[in-house]
N, C-alpha and C positions, 0 to 999 in steps of 0.2 A: 261409763263408769258416772259421767254426768246427771244422767238420767232416771240414776238409782239413787244418788244422793235428791236429787229432784223429789222424787215419790215417796222416799223415807223422812223429807221433811213436812210432806202433807198430811203427815198421819197423826189426829190429835186425838181427844176425848170422844167427840161425836165418832169418828170413823171407827174410832175401836168399839164403841156401844153398836154402831149398826151391825159390823160384823158377829158379834157375838148373839143379838139378836137372830142372826140370817142363821146361824150355825144351831142354834137351838131350835129353830122352826126345820132346818132341814134334817135333822140330827133325834130330836127331842131331848126332853130332861133323861131319858133314862139311859140312853145310848151314850150318851158325856162322858159318863164315870167308866165303860167299859172301854170308849176310846183312849183315855187318858190313860188309865191301866196299862193298855198294850203300846201307846206309848212311852211309857213309863218302862216296861221292860225291854222295849226293842234298844232304847238309848241302854242303862245297863245291861245288854248283852253286848252293845259296842264297842261298851268302855270297857268291862271283860276281856273282850275278843283285843284289843288293843293293848292291853298291861299283856296280855299273854303272847303277843309281838317280841314287845319290848323285851319280857323274859329270854327270848329266844335269840332274838339281838346280841342278848349281852354274853350268850352264853357259846 
């Protein structure tokens, strides 16, 4: 618990810029929108499934 709060406290603007640059170098500019679209659809499916579970629990 303590180590995670220390790690999160150390992330600043320079570290975020470095992460973005590394991601761009690894995946390229054309792959990033595809990855984000896939991530967004996965999150949407997860939310829909959790809503369905709540509806079934109520019934």
